[in-house]
C-alpha positions in Angstrom: 18.4 29.3 3.0 16.5 29.6 -0.2 14.0 26.9 0.7 13.6 28.4 4.2 12.7 31.8 2.7 10.2 30.2 0.3 8.3 28.6 3.2 6.7 31.9 4.1 3.6 31.2 2.1 3.1 27.6 3.3 0.7 28.7 6.1 -1.8 29.7 3.3 -1.8 26.2 1.8 -5.0 24.0 2.0 -5.8 22.6 5.4 -8.6 20.5 4.0 -8.7 18.6 0.7 -11.8 19.2 -1.5 -13.1 15.8 -2.7 -15.7 17.6 -4.8 -18.6 15.5 -3.7 -17.1 12.4 -5.3 -18.9 9.1 -4.8 -17.0 6.3 -3.0 -19.1 3.6 -4.7 -18.3 5.1 -8.1 -14.5 5.3 -7.4 -14.0 2.0 -5.6 -16.3 -0.6 -7.1 -15.9 -4.3 -6.8 -17.0 -6.7 -4.1 -14.3 -9.4 -4.5 -16.6 -12.0 -3.0 -15.0 -14.9 -4.9 -11.7 -14.4 -3.1 -13.3 -14.3 0.3 -15.3 -17.5 -0.5 -12.1 -19.3 -1.4 -10.4 -18.1 1.8 -13.3 -19.3 3.9 -13.2 -22.7 2.2 -9.5 -23.1 3.1 -9.8 -22.0 6.7 -10.0 -25.4 8.3 -6.6 -26.2 6.9 -5.1 -23.1 8.4 -3.3 -22.6 11.8 -2.7 -18.8 11.7 -3.8 -15.8 9.6 -1.1 -13.4 8.5 -2.7 -10.1 7.5 -0.4 -7.8 5.6 -1.0 -4.1 5.2 0.8 -0.9 4.1 2.7 0.7 6.9 2.0 4.2 5.5 -1.7 3.6 6.3 -1.7 1.3 9.4 -5.3 2.2 10.3 -7.0 3.1 7.0 -8.4 0.6 4.6 -7.9 -2.7 6.5 -10.7 -4.9 5.3 -13.2 -5.3 8.2 -14.6 -8.4 6.5 -11.3 -10.1 7.3 -11.9 -9.6 11.0 -15.5 -10.8 10.8 -14.8 -13.8 8.7 -11.3 -14.9 9.6 -10.8 -13.8 13.2 -11.5 -17.3 14.5 -7.9 -18.1 13.9 -4.7 -16.7 15.6 -3.7 -13.5 13.8 -0.5 -11.6 13.1 -0.6 -8.1 11.5 2.4 -7.3 9.3 2.9 -3.6 8.4 5.0 -3.8 5.3 6.9 -1.2 3.3 8.3 0.3 6.6 11.1 1.8 4.6 8.6 4.1 2.9 6.9 5.5 6.1 7.8 7.8 8.9 8.0 5.6 12.0 8.8 8.3 14.5 5.3 7.6 16.0 5.7 3.8 16.0 4.6 3.5 19.7 1.5 5.5 19.0 0.6 3.1 16.1 1.2 0.0 18.3 -0.9 1.4 21.2 -3.8 2.3 18.9 -3.7 -1.1 17.3 -3.6 -2.8 20.7 -6.6 -0.8 21.7 -8.4 -2.1 18.6 -7.5 -5.7 19.7 -4.4 -6.3 17.5 -1.7 -7.7 19.8 0.8 -9.3 17.4 2.4 -6.7 15.0 5.5 -6.8 12.9 7.0 -4.0 10.7 8.8 -5.3 7.6 10.5 -4.4 4.4 9.9 -7.5 2.3 11.8 -6.3 -0.7 15.0 -6.0 1.3 17.3 -9.0 0.8 17.9 -9.4 4.5 15.1 -8.2 6.9 15.8 -9.0 10.5 12.1 -8.6 11.3 11.1 -11.4 8.9 13.2 -13.7 11.1 10.8 -13.0 14.0 7.7 -14.2 12.2 8.1 -17.9 12.5 8.9 -17.8 16.3 5.9 -15.4 16.8 3.6 -17.8 14.9 4.7 -20.8 16.8 4.1 -19.0 20.1 0.6 -17.8 19.3 -0.5 -21.0 17.7 0.8 -22.9 20.7 -1.6 -20.8 22.9 -4.7 -21.9 21.0 -6.2 -25.3 20.3 -5.6 -26.6 16.8 -8.7 -28.9 16.8 -8.6 -31.1 13.6 -5.0 -30.2 13.0 -3.7 -31.4 16.4 -2.1 -34.5 14.9 -0.2 -32.5 12.2 3.5 -31.6 12.9 3.6 -29.1 10.0 1.9 -25.6 10.0 -0.2 -23.9 7.5 -0.6 -20.1 7.4 -2.9 -18.0 5.2 -1.6 -14.5 4.1 -4.4 -12.0 3.5 -4.7 -8.3 2.7 -5.9 -5.6 0.4 -4.3 -5.5 -3.1 -0.6 -4.6 -3.6 0.6 -4.4 0.0 3.3 -7.1 -0.5 1.7 -10.5 0.2 3.7 -12.2 -2.5 6.8 -10.3 -1.5 6.3 -11.6 2.1 6.2 -15.2 0.8 9.4 -14.7 -1.3 11.1 -13.0 1.7 10.3 -15.9 4.0 11.6 -18.4 1.5 14.9 -16.4 1.1 15.3 -16.2 4.9 14.3 -19.7 5.9 14.9 -21.9 2.9 17.6 -19.9 1.0 15.4 -20.2 -2.1 14.1 -17.7 -4.6 10.7 -16.5 -5.4 7.6 -18.7 -5.5 5.0 -16.0 -6.1 5.0 -13.4 -8.8 5.5 -9.8 -7.6 4.1 -6.8 -9.3 3.8 -3.0 -8.9 0.1 -2.8 -9.4 -2.9 -4.4 -7.7 -4.3 -7.7 -9.0 -1.2 -9.8 -9.7 -2.4 -12.7 -7.5 -5.7 -13.8 -9.0 -6.7 -16.8 -7.0 -5.9 -18.7 -3.8 -2.8 -20.7 -4.6 -1.7 -24.1 -3.5 0.6 -24.5 -0.5 4.0 -22.8 -0.8 6.7 -23.9 1.7 8.3 -21.1 3.6 10.2 -22.9 6.4 11.9 -26.3 6.9 12.2 -26.4 10.7 9.4 -26.6 11.5 7.8 -27.4 8.2 5.6 -24.4 7.4 3.4 -23.6 4.4 1.7 -20.4 3.3 -1.4 -19.9 1.2 -1.2 -16.8 -1.0 -4.5 -15.1 -1.7 -5.8 -12.4 -4.0 -6.1 -8.9 -2.6 -9.6 -8.2 -1.3 -10.8 -4.6 -0.8 -13.6 -3.9 1.6 -17.0 -4.1 -0.1 -17.6 -0.5 1.1 -14.8 1.9 1.7 -15.5 3.9 4.9 -14.9 7.3 3.4 -13.6 9.0 0.2 -10.4 10.0 2.1 -9.7 6.4 3.1 -10.2 5.4 -0.5 -7.8 8.1 -1.6 -5.1 6.9 0.8 -5.6 3.4 -0.6 -5.3 4.7 -4.2 -2.2 6.7 -3.3 -0.5 3.6 -1.9 -1.4 1.7 -5.1 -4.0 -0.7 -3.8 -6.5 0.5 -6.4 -5.8 0.9 -10.1 -4.9 4.5 -10.8 -7.3 5.0 -13.7 -10.3 4.1 -11.5 -9.7 7.3 -9.5 -7.7 9.4 -11.9 -4.0 10.2 -11.8 -4.6 13.9 -11.6 -6.8 13.6 -8.5 -4.3 11.2 -6.8 -1.4 13.5 -7.6 -3.3 16.5 -6.1 -4.0 14.6 -2.9 -0.4 13.6 -2.8 0.7 17.2 -3.1 -1.8 18.2 -0.3 -0.5 15.4 2.0 3.2 16.3 1.4 2.6 20.0 2.2 0.5 19.2 5.3 3.4 17.2 6.7 6.0 19.7 5.5 7.7 17.2 3.3 9.1 19.5 0.6 11.7 17.2 -1.1 9.6 17.4 -4.3 10.8 21.0 -4.6 14.4 20.0 -5.2 13.6 16.8 -7.1 11.6 18.7 -9.7 13.5 22.0 -9.7 10.7 24.1 -8.4 11.4 27.6 -7.0 9.4 26.9 -3.8 6.7 24.6 -2.4 3.4 25.0 -4.2 -0.2 24.2 -3.4 -1.2 24.3 -7.1 -1.1 20.9 -8.7 -1.3 22.2 -12.2 1.8 24.3 -11.6 3.7 21.4 -10.1 2.7 19.0 -12.9 3.8 21.5 -15.5 7.2 21.8 -13.9 7.5 18.0 -13.7 6.5 17.7 -17.4 9.1 20.3 -18.5 11.9 18.8 -16.4 11.2 15.2 -17.6 10.3 16.3 -21.2 6.9 14.7 -20.9 5.0 16.6 -23.7 2.3 15.7 -26.2 1.5 17.2 -29.6 -2.1 18.2 -30.2 -4.0 19.9 -33.0 -5.4 23.3 -32.4 -8.0 25.0 -34.5 -7.2 28.6 -35.4 -8.7 31.2 -37.7 -6.2 30.3 -40.4 -6.5 26.5 -40.1 -5.3 23.7 -37.9 -1.9 23.8 -36.4 0.0 21.3 -34.2 1.2 22.5 -30.8 3.3 20.9 -28.1 1.9 21.0 -24.6 2.9 19.5 -21.2 1.6 15.9 -20.7 -0.1 16.4 -17.3 -1.2 12.7 -17.0 2.4 11.4 -17.6 3.7 14.0 -15.1 1.1 13.0 -12.5 2.0 9.4 -13.0 5.7 10.1 -12.4 4.9 12.2 -9.3 2.8 9.3 -7.8 5.4 6.7 -8.7 8.1 8.7 -7.0 6.1 8.7 -3.8 5.5 4.9 -4.0 9.2 4.3 -4.4 10.1 6.5 -1.4 11.8 9.2 -3.6 9.8 12.0 -1.9 10.7 11.0 1.7 9.2 8.8 4.3 5.5 9.7 4.7 2.8 8.5 7.1 -0.7 9.1 5.7 -2.7 8.2 8.8 
């Protein structure tokens, strides 16, 4: 009842996020041409492209260069981290992707020890590869797949999940919580025994030009861009705006707020107080310097963002 009563001010919250005239090129630099060059060089050894993307942003930030460069091969789109997103509109997502020419789609949670959807990948690949000529690979009885995607969407986790499911073996690729763990196109990693199937892991490659500042912000919020390139405070503010727009108010209870808020400074101050994230700074006064303790807003912003990425603020669809 308390939360219900406190929602009376929500209709006055922001309906549009102010990006302050920020420059996309300044925020999201880096052309990752080296990774694409390595992928192109490996293409003739590949039977199928496995593109993996974050299920919270199924339409935003997919690298168009992948389609232009790699679309000559059979293609499967895996929307990973399905446990973190709101899939109540799953059919709408599939229909829009189909309209955009994406026919083969799987939703997965690659960190889960047993994901039934992962079991569907090998049969799906065999079916779509069987529908297209293999040209110079016709005589080969084994299969080679290439996994591609923007940074930190779970490419290495997919490889490890396939090995757990099909080979009963542990990880072959290092997994990290920030973009840039995989630095180069790796050698073949076996992910299935019957039939013999290998996967090439690749570094995450962002589009050379992000289509809009908002798309870039969604990518940053999902962790595909290093936080400091955008600023934790800005990402945290966009997160608060997104949660409020979708009426996802679990942050109120998690951080002991009195009610939902549209003021990021107020929210971060409450988070800092609750988690005891403070910093000591020197203040100049008329009688000399004194040391005061103030909330550490950057540390609070980081905790807020991390809670979202771990699913602690509910299942959220950003697209």
